[in-house]
Each structure stands twice: as C-alpha cells, then as structure tokens.
N, C-alpha and C positions, 0 to 999 in steps of 0.2 A: 463241709461246704453247704450241704442241704439244697434248698430251692434257690434258683437263680433268676433275678429280675434284671433284664437288660434295659438300660435307660439310654436313649439316644437324644441328646439335646440338639435342638435345631431351631434357632430363633430366626426371625425374618430379616433383621438388619445385618448388613455386612458392608463395611466401608471399602476394604481393599478390592473386593470383587463383588459388585452389587448383585444381590440375590444369589450369591455363590452356592448356597445349599441346595438349590433346585436347578442349577445350570445343567444342561445336557452333557453327559459324559458317557461315551460309547452307547449313545442312543437312549439313555435313561437319565432321569434326574439324579444328581449326585447323591442325594439322600437315599435313593432306592438301593444303591449298592450296599450300604451299611445295613439297611433294614433286611435285605435278602440274606446277607451273611449271618445276621443274628437269628433269623427265622430258620435258616438251614442248619444251625447248630443242633447237635444231638443232646446237648446238656442244658441249654437255656430253657427255662420254663415259660417265660413270658417276655415279650418285646413291646416296649412302649416308647413313644416319641413325645418329648416335652417341647412344645412350641407355643408361641404367642400369635402365630400367623395362620389364618384360615386356609390359604392356598397350600401351605406346607402340610397342614393337618390333613387336607384332602388327599394329597400325594402320598402321605404316610399310610393312610388307611387303604388307599388303592393298592399299595405295595404289600399290605397284609399286617401292618403294625397296629397296635392299639393306641388311640389318642384319648385317654380317659378324662383329660382336663385341658383347659387353656392356661398356659403359663402366665402368671401375673406380670404386668408390664414392668414392675420394678426389678424383676428377675430376668429381663430380656434386654437390658441396656448394654452399651459397649463395655461398661465397667463392671458388669455383674460377674461375680465369681461363680464357678461351677458347683461348689459345695452346697450353697443354699438351693440351687436348682434340684440337686439330688434329694436334699432333705425335704423339699416341698413335695416331690414325687412320693417319697416314703410316707410322709404324713397324710397326703391326700388319699392314697390307697388304703391306709390303715383306718382313717376316719370315715371315708365314704363307702368303702367296699368291705371293710373289716378283714382285709388280707394283709399278710406280712411275708417277707422273704428273708432268707438267711444270708444271701450274698447279693451284692449289687455289682453288676457288670456295666461299666461306662464305656460306650463306643462313640467316638467322635466321627461326625459325618465326613470330615476332611481327610479321612484315611480310607479311601475306597478300595485299596489294594489288599487290605486285610480281609481274609476269607473266613468262612465257617470253620475250616480245618484249623486255622490259626486260633480261632476262639476256643475250639474244643481242646486243642493242645495246651493253650494257656490255662484254661480252667482245670484241666487234668493235672498240670504242674502245680497249680495253686492248691488243689485238694491234697495231692501227695506230699507236698512240702510242709504242710502244717502251718503255713504262713497266714498272717492276718490280712495281708494285702498283696497285690501283684501289680507291676507296672511293665508295660511293653517298652522295650528299648532296642537300639541297634548299636553295633560296635563302631567305635571311632578311634582311629590311630593317629589323628592329626597332632601337630605340635602347636601349642597355643601360647599366645602372648597377651599381655595387657599393657595399655598405654598409661604411663605415669608422668607427672610433671617433670621429673628429673631423668626421664628416659624409659624406653620400653623394658618390660620385665617378663622373663619366662614364667609360665604358669604351671605347666604339667610335665616337665622333664628336667633332668640335670645334665645329661649328655645325649647327643643326637644318635639314635640307633636306626638301623634299617627298619622299615615299616613292619616286616614280619617278626622282628625281634622285640618290638615295643609292646608292652602290656596294654591291652585295649582299655579304653574308658567306655562308658555306656551313656548314650544320649536318649532321653525320654522321647518317645515317638508320638504319643497321643492316640495311638491306635486302639489300645486295650488297657483298661484298668479294672481290677476286681478288689472288693473290700468286704469284710465281714460287716453286716448291717449293724449289729449291736455295737461294735467298736466304732463304726462311723458315727452313729448317733451320739455316742459318748464323747468322742473327740472332735467331730466335725472335720476330720482329716482323711483324705483318700489314702495317704500313705501312713498307716498307723500300725504300731506294733512291729512284728517281724514282716519284712517286705521281701518278696522274691521277684527277680527280674526275668521276664520272658523275652528272649532275644529273637528279634525278627531280622530278616535280611534287609538291606538298605532299600531295596525296591518296594517290598511289601510295607515298609515303614513310611513310605512317602506321605507327607502331610501337605495338603494344599493350602497355601497362604498367598501365592502370587499367580498371576495369569499363566506364567510359564508352567507351573506345577499342574494347573488345571489342564493345560494343553497336553502335558506329558502323561497324566493319568488317562486322558482320553485315548492317546495313542497306544499305551500299554494295554488297557482293557479291551480296546478294539482288536488288538493283535491276539489277546488271549481267547477272544470269542470266535476267531476264525479258524 
C-alpha cells in the first residue's frame, strides 16, 4: 500500500442542495467532517481538497487540509466525472511538487458519518487483502424489480425468503474508495484489478443527496457529540 494520499473532491456547485458541501452540520461545515476524519487517520499521509471555489478552499484550509491547486472549471461541472479530478490531482502534485504516492484514498464530502476509524480499518483491510482497489459498501437484503413493457420482472431472487435467510447484496456507499496509483493511472478506473469490499453499517454509510439526509446527518452527529 505504501504512502496514502487522501483526495476530497468538493466543488462549489450543487443543484439539489445549494452550497451543500459547506452547509452547517452539527455546528460545522459539512466538508469539515470529512477533512477531520482524514486528518485523524493514523495511516493517511496527506489530505488535500480539490475545489474550484475560494470559500470552500478557505474552509478546507481552516480545517487543516491542504489545497495545493484550484480545480479547473471543466472538472467542476455537473457532468464532470470523478476520475479526471483524481488524475488532475496526481498530475499536479507530480509536476509542481515532484511528489508521488502509492495509494489514492477518495473520500466524498457527502458521507460525514464515516470516521477516522473506518478509514483506518478500510486501509488495513486493503493492505492485508492484497487487492488493487477497495470500495466501501453496505449490506442490502431488499427484493428488487424492474419495470418492463410487458410487465414487472424480478431482478434479484427466485423465491421469497425471510430477510435473515436471504444472501445479502452490497450497495456502493460513496464513503471510502482506495486504489493503487499506478493501476489507476494505467486504467483510469477506481475499481481496477482485484477489488475488496469494506462493509459499513447502514448509518455510517449515509450519503447526503436530499435535504432529509442533510437533516438526518445533523441529528446523528449532534447526538454523537453530546
């Protein structure tokens, strides 16, 4: 695994919840919860925030993260994929600072219930598994259907079992990703080669996409702090 660079992408635009990434959650900007989790990790070597927004950059630096560059506008649109954002960070640090890392840790701001302990557990699993990449997930036991022109079709089961008897599926949470840098540069893919799944509980895996989830994260984190 070697050296670990934590990259926290945090652009200024957000349509669903305007300025979501810096909305107050349990008395702190949403971004700060992820920055603190990364900085409190015992394994992460460096934490950077990739942003196009001056206010976000200032909040990130106040929280203790590095903001070594301003993300280019073309990588901060609604349609921009995350992989080019990571590649830009790798290339910038290599060219401007002459530094490189062995592992990229991607942490999404919208998963504020993921802790430093989760990060260290995930990176330890990643190292011990010999995997090339890691994805944080949570268990799902739901029964799924898809709508077809000739009627609905069962997707993931043949006979209905009790929840506790059904083999779980795993849903990508967005909370933690890890990937070998050389393999990522070669493939441009976060899930490359052998991938290991780091299973979070459903609360820690909470991903903020709607106002209700922002409210819920605030309530949970406020409770944890009391």
